Every structure is written in structure tokens, then in C-alpha cells.
Backbone as CSV, one residue per row, in Angstrom:
resi,resn,N_x,N_y,N_z,CA_x,CA_y,CA_z,C_x,C_y,C_z
1,MET,89.248,79.382,94.411,88.882,80.129,93.234,89.145,79.296,91.988
2,ASN,88.295,79.426,90.983,88.503,78.665,89.757,89.542,79.349,88.886
3,SER,89.768,78.796,87.692,90.838,79.308,86.842,90.391,80.438,85.931
4,CYS,89.194,80.970,86.115,88.693,82.072,85.284,89.354,83.382,85.681
5,THR,89.616,84.199,84.671,90.156,85.519,84.967,89.011,86.513,85.132
6,MET,89.255,87.520,85.931,88.257,88.539,86.218,88.604,89.811,85.442
7,PRO,87.604,90.478,84.858,87.891,91.758,84.209,88.385,92.779,85.244
8,ILE,89.468,93.452,84.929,90.044,94.433,85.854,89.036,95.536,86.170
9,GLN,88.267,95.939,85.179,87.293,97.013,85.367,86.309,96.680,86.496
10,LYS,85.974,95.416,86.639,85.053,94.972,87.699,85.654,95.255,89.086
11,ILE,86.945,95.013,89.229,87.645,95.260,90.499,87.750,96.760,90.757
12,VAL,88.115,97.511,89.730,88.314,98.957,89.855,87.005,99.661,90.228
13,LYS,85.894,99.203,89.673,84.600,99.843,89.948,84.066,99.548,91.344
14,ASN,84.517,98.447,91.962,84.009,98.071,93.281,85.135,97.490,94.145
15,PRO,86.164,98.304,94.459,87.327,97.778,95.177,87.018,97.247,96.576
16,LYS,86.048,97.830,97.266,85.719,97.350,98.616,85.193,95.921,98.582
17,LYS,84.457,95.570,97.539,83.898,94.219,97.411,85.007,93.178,97.284
18,TYR,86.093,93.550,96.614,87.166,92.587,96.344,88.348,92.691,97.299
19,HIS,88.346,93.702,98.181,89.468,93.884,99.117,89.715,92.593,99.909
20,GLY,90.961,92.141,99.895,91.356,90.950,100.640,91.104,89.639,99.922
21,LYS,90.432,89.690,98.785,90.108,88.466,98.045,91.197,88.139,97.032
22,ILE,91.344,86.851,96.782,92.266,86.382,95.752,91.539,86.415,94.413
23,VAL,92.166,87.047,93.426,91.593,87.124,92.085,92.650,86.713,91.069
24,GLN,92.181,86.423,89.869,93.083,86.123,88.770,92.761,87.098,87.644
25,VAL,93.783,87.795,87.152,93.609,88.760,86.073,94.678,88.526,85.017
26,LYS,94.384,89.007,83.808,95.400,88.952,82.753,95.327,90.223,81.941
27,GLY,96.457,90.577,81.358,96.503,91.786,80.559,97.898,92.028,80.024
28,THR,98.069,93.193,79.455,99.340,93.595,78.866,100.009,94.614,79.780
29,VAL,101.287,94.417,80.022,102.051,95.332,80.872,102.219,96.657,80.135
30,ILE,101.786,97.751,80.790,101.900,99.073,80.160,102.954,99.954,80.838
31,GLU,103.328,99.602,82.076,104.386,100.318,82.797,105.016,99.370,83.801
32,ALA,106.284,99.606,84.120,106.966,98.817,85.147,107.967,99.714,85.863
33,LEU,108.011,99.579,87.201,108.882,100.424,88.012,109.495,99.590,89.126
34,GLY,110.804,99.554,89.164,111.504,98.827,90.210,112.329,99.777,91.057
35,LEU,112.001,99.858,92.333,112.758,100.666,93.285,113.411,99.730,94.291
36,LYS,114.118,100.269,95.269,114.796,99.433,96.256,113.846,98.503,96.995
37,LYS,112.736,99.043,97.474,111.848,98.257,98.325,110.547,97.832,97.654
38,ILE,110.334,98.253,96.427,109.058,97.936,95.787,109.247,97.726,94.284
39,ARG,108.524,96.750,93.779,108.466,96.510,92.336,106.993,96.511,91.959
40,VAL,106.646,97.389,91.051,105.246,97.550,90.663,105.159,97.608,89.140
41,TYR,104.129,96.984,88.615,103.855,97.144,87.198,102.358,97.304,87.002
42,ALA,101.989,97.973,85.915,100.580,98.208,85.603,100.200,97.356,84.408
43,ILE,99.006,96.758,84.494,98.498,96.003,83.351,97.138,96.554,82.940
44,LYS,96.861,96.386,81.659,95.580,96.790,81.100,95.002,95.577,80.393
45,ASP,93.694,95.346,80.597,93.061,94.192,79.968,92.039,94.614,78.920
46,GLN,91.354,93.628,78.358,90.383,93.895,77.296,89.160,94.669,77.779
47,SER,88.899,94.686,79.087,87.766,95.448,79.625,88.075,96.943,79.646
48,GLY,89.344,97.284,79.379,89.770,98.681,79.434,90.281,99.083,80.801
49,GLY,90.201,98.165,81.760,90.660,98.439,83.114,92.169,98.363,83.242
50,THR,92.698,99.193,84.122,94.128,99.214,84.425,94.287,99.084,85.927
51,ILE,95.272,98.280,86.348,95.518,98.103,87.780,97.006,97.905,88.017
52,LEU,97.456,98.294,89.206,98.850,98.105,89.610,99.022,96.743,90.253
53,ILE,100.139,96.103,89.950,100.494,94.808,90.523,101.788,94.993,91.300
54,ASN,101.783,94.617,92.580,102.973,94.669,93.425,103.601,93.275,93.412
55,THR,104.901,93.186,93.153,105.558,91.884,93.064,106.927,91.909,93.729
56,TYR,107.384,90.740,94.116,108.755,90.568,94.606,109.571,89.783,93.589
57,ARG,108.944,89.439,92.486,109.609,88.721,91.406,110.237,89.722,90.424
58,LYS,110.911,89.178,89.428,111.461,90.001,88.364,110.311,90.686,87.633
59,LEU,110.495,91.963,87.320,109.448,92.705,86.618,109.289,92.210,85.183
60,PRO,108.047,92.108,84.720,107.839,91.762,83.313,108.177,92.968,82.435
61,ARG,108.389,92.714,81.165,108.702,93.791,80.223,107.429,94.513,79.779
62,VAL,107.543,95.794,79.482,106.423,96.544,78.910,106.053,95.882,77.584
63,GLY,104.762,95.652,77.389,104.275,94.978,76.192,104.046,93.488,76.386
64,GLU,104.603,92.927,77.474,104.450,91.496,77.754,103.032,91.207,78.239
65,LYS,102.477,90.083,77.808,101.164,89.653,78.279,101.379,88.767,79.504
66,VAL,100.649,89.061,80.583,100.798,88.312,81.829,99.436,87.863,82.343
67,LYS,99.475,86.810,83.133,98.290,86.313,83.842,98.764,86.064,85.264
68,ILE,98.089,86.688,86.236,98.535,86.563,87.621,97.372,86.246,88.548
69,LYS,97.750,85.679,89.665,96.808,85.443,90.756,97.346,86.225,91.936
70,GLY,96.465,86.969,92.614,96.930,87.761,93.742,95.790,88.287,94.590
71,ARG,96.173,88.949,95.686,95.209,89.473,96.662,94.984,90.966,96.414
72,VAL,93.719,91.353,96.326,93.346,92.756,96.113,93.510,93.535,97.418
73,ARG,94.128,94.710,97.317,94.275,95.621,98.458,93.808,96.996,98.019
74,ASN,92.728,97.477,98.607,92.258,98.810,98.236,92.735,99.871,99.215
75,ASN,93.632,99.490,100.111,94.147,100.463,101.084,95.665,100.409,101.182
76,TYR,96.328,100.000,100.108,97.787,99.947,100.076,98.320,101.380,100.128
77,THR,99.252,101.638,101.026,99.781,102.995,101.186,101.121,103.125,100.480
78,PHE,101.199,104.118,99.620,102.428,104.434,98.903,102.588,105.947,98.930
79,GLU,103.669,106.404,99.509,103.932,107.843,99.667,102.725,108.571,100.248
80,ARG,102.197,108.016,101.314,101.076,108.577,102.093,99.754,108.645,101.329
81,LYS,99.656,107.928,100.222,98.402,107.859,99.480,97.931,106.417,99.476
82,LYS,96.630,106.234,99.608,96.060,104.895,99.542,95.711,104.604,98.089
83,ILE,96.185,103.461,97.601,95.950,103.085,96.215,95.438,101.653,96.129
84,LEU,94.822,101.333,95.015,94.315,99.993,94.742,95.395,99.202,94.016
85,ILE,95.742,98.053,94.563,96.741,97.180,93.931,96.295,95.729,94.044
86,ILE,97.004,94.880,93.314,96.917,93.441,93.529,98.314,92.995,93.946
87,GLU,98.412,92.314,95.081,99.686,91.743,95.528,99.858,90.415,94.805
88,GLU,100.823,90.351,93.922,101.042,89.150,93.121,101.464,87.975,93.999
89,LYS,100.720,86.886,93.900,101.076,85.646,94.615,101.672,84.637,93.645
90,LYS,101.181,84.669,92.391,101.637,83.695,91.403,101.492,84.293,90.012
91,ARG,102.543,84.162,89.226,102.475,84.549,87.812,102.314,83.266,87.026
92,ILE,101.255,83.178,86.280,100.902,81.952,85.573,101.471,81.992,84.167
93,LYS,102.189,80.945,83.801,102.767,80.856,82.453,101.642,80.678,81.454
94,LYS,101.745,81.367,80.349,100.709,81.272,79.313,101.125,80.305,78.237
């Protein structure tokens, strides 16, 4: 994959097309939640799209701008619900 970022809205509108693919997105952190077994944060980009990012790294702060590369999962199960997430593989320094 090249170094271009993808609009989040494009992924959200067609999650089956991107399921399992590595994508790069950037946006502003609007929420962050760290539990014992899961760390998740939500980002919103200029396309107006919002998506959840699953990470094993330290959570970014709300308001922080991030750029990440990760794998899209449109069947991630959380509390018996299937949700669309990106599994963070790399957080790119800006």
C-alpha cells in the first residue's frame, strides 16, 4: 500500500470491500477507552467519517491528531455485537 490516507467515510460506507485489507487513515481522537483486555479509541477525519481503532499501545489523548496503518475488520465482536474497527498495526509520527 502507498503512503496515501483513505477517507474514513469510504470505509464506513463499504466495510465488506475493505474487510481484511490494510489501510492508512488519519484524524482527530474524539474518544478513548482503556479496559483490562481492550484499548479502543475513535477518530474522526475531514470526510466526516468516524471509526474505532483497536490498539495494544498507549491510548492517544482526546483531541490528538493521529495517523495510523491497520487492518479493517467489519466483524469484530464486542459484547456480542459485531462492529467495524481498524486493528492498529502502526501509529505514524506526524
